[in-house]
C-alpha positions in Angstrom: 13.4 8.4 27.2 13.7 5.3 24.5 12.8 5.5 21.1 9.8 3.3 21.8 8.5 5.7 24.5 9.0 8.8 22.0 6.9 6.8 19.6 4.4 6.2 21.9 4.2 9.7 23.2 4.1 10.9 19.4 1.1 8.4 18.4 -0.8 9.8 21.6 -0.2 13.2 21.0 -1.8 12.3 17.4 -4.5 10.8 18.9 -5.3 13.6 21.3 -4.8 16.5 18.2 -7.5 14.7 16.2 -10.1 14.1 19.4 -9.5 17.7 20.4 -10.9 18.9 16.5 -13.5 16.4 16.5 -17.2 18.9 16.1 -19.5 18.7 18.4 -21.9 16.0 16.2 -19.1 13.9 14.8 -18.8 11.7 17.8 -21.4 9.6 16.9 -20.7 9.3 13.4 -19.8 5.7 12.2 -16.3 4.7 12.1 -14.8 1.6 9.6 -14.5 -0.1 13.1 -17.6 -2.3 12.4 -20.2 -1.6 15.0 -18.6 1.2 16.2 -19.3 5.2 16.7 -16.1 7.6 16.6 -17.0 7.6 20.4 -16.8 4.3 20.8 -13.4 4.0 18.9 -12.2 7.1 21.6 -13.6 4.9 24.4 -11.5 1.9 23.1 -8.7 3.9 22.1 -8.7 5.5 26.1 -9.1 2.0 27.5 -5.8 0.8 25.8 -4.0 3.9 26.8 -4.9 3.7 30.2 -4.1 0.2 30.2 -0.6 0.9 29.3 -0.2 3.6 31.6 -1.1 1.1 34.4 1.4 -1.6 33.0 4.2 0.9 34.5 2.8 0.3 38.2 2.2 4.0 38.3 -1.6 4.2 37.9 -4.6 2.0 38.4 -6.0 0.3 35.4 -9.2 1.4 33.9 -12.5 -0.4 34.9 -14.1 -2.6 32.7 -17.0 -0.4 30.8 -18.5 -0.4 27.4 -16.9 2.0 25.3 -19.0 4.4 25.0 -18.9 4.9 28.4 -15.4 4.8 28.9 -15.4 8.0 26.0 -18.3 9.8 28.2 -20.1 13.0 27.3 -16.8 14.7 26.2 -14.6 12.4 24.6 -12.0 14.9 23.6 -11.4 15.7 27.4 -11.5 11.9 28.4 -8.9 11.4 25.5 -6.8 14.4 26.9 -6.8 13.2 30.5 -5.8 9.6 29.5 -3.1 11.2 27.4 -1.9 12.9 30.2 -2.4 10.4 33.2 -0.2 7.9 31.1 2.7 10.0 30.1 2.9 11.2 33.6 3.1 7.4 34.6 5.7 6.6 31.9 7.8 9.6 33.3 8.3 8.3 36.8 11.6 6.7 37.5 11.8 3.1 36.3 8.5 2.9 34.6 10.2 2.1 31.2 11.9 -0.8 33.0 8.9 -2.3 34.9 7.9 -5.9 33.6 4.2 -6.2 33.2 2.0 -8.9 31.8 0.6 -7.6 28.2 -1.5 -9.4 25.4 2.1 -9.9 23.9 3.2 -12.0 26.6 5.4 -10.5 30.0 7.8 -7.9 29.2 9.1 -4.6 29.7 7.0 -1.3 29.4 9.6 -0.1 27.2 9.3 -3.2 25.0 5.4 -2.9 25.2 5.4 0.6 23.9 7.8 -0.8 20.8 4.5 -2.3 19.6 1.4 -0.8 21.2 2.5 2.5 20.3 0.7 1.6 16.7 -2.7 1.4 18.7 -3.3 5.2 19.2 -2.0 6.0 16.2 -4.3 3.7 14.2 -7.4 4.7 16.2 -6.3 8.5 15.3 -7.0 7.7 11.9 -10.2 5.9 12.5 -11.5 8.8 14.4 -10.2 11.4 11.7 -12.1 8.9 9.0 -15.4 8.9 10.5 -15.5 12.7 11.3 -14.0 14.1 7.7 -10.3 15.6 9.6 -6.9 15.4 8.7 -5.4 12.1 10.9 -1.9 14.0 10.8 -0.2 10.9 10.1 3.1 11.6 8.4 4.8 9.0 5.6 7.6 8.3 8.0 5.4 7.2 10.8 3.5 5.4 8.7 6.3 3.4 7.2 7.5 3.1 11.0 4.3 1.6 11.9 4.0 -1.0 9.1 7.3 -2.2 9.8 6.4 -2.6 13.4 3.2 -4.8 12.8 4.1 -6.9 9.7 6.2 -9.2 11.3 3.5 -10.0 14.1 0.7 -10.0 11.6 -0.7 -13.2 12.5 -1.1 -12.0 16.2 -3.1 -9.1 15.3 -5.8 -10.7 13.2 -8.9 -11.7 14.1 -12.1 -10.8 15.8 -11.7 -7.6 17.8 -8.6 -7.1 16.1 -7.1 -6.5 12.5 -9.0 -7.6 9.6 -7.4 -9.3 6.6 -4.9 -6.7 4.7 -6.4 -4.7 2.0 -4.0 -4.7 -0.9 -3.5 -0.9 -1.6 -1.6 0.9 -3.8 -0.6 4.4 -2.9 1.6 6.3 -0.2 3.0 4.7 3.0 0.0 6.1 5.0 -2.2 4.2 2.4 -0.5 0.9 2.8 -0.2 1.0 6.6 -3.9 1.6 6.7 -4.7 -1.2 4.3 -2.6 -3.7 6.4 -4.7 -3.0 9.3 -7.6 -4.4 7.4 -9.6 -1.0 7.3 -11.5 0.7 4.6 -12.5 4.5 5.1 -16.3 5.2 5.6 -16.6 7.6 2.6 -15.2 4.9 0.2 
């Protein structure tokens, strides 16, 4: 197991832990992601998680569907299944060394995990924020996420990606979330 895969699996478990705690009616709450509910954020996160697992060559890529369709009637179960399937795909011999086409160019799965690990972490925050839950992101993880993203900030900004950075004072978690251009739905 590499450092990149450790971070990615930690982020997957953070997403899963948040999803499992969403109250029954919480999935239809609006999120900080414009036009998306917590359910749609979960669907997007699941699609990215499954796409990442498929990069290993050990599982099929997800079908093209709307975010709400991907999440389904039980988003927590959908997230849990995607996390389990992707971890199983990553656990196969040679998975991390497999070369795949990614949004960042052709690279090994391990190198891809070095950046994409921040995606499930960010969406765990989105879902927690939308549903009034604790996100479970610790300071060290937030610092590492910010350090991962800062060098590629320009690649990450634009429609369907991160908004412009919001300068905030606060702890590492606040700065990481501000970097992604997010504002809490509670603010």
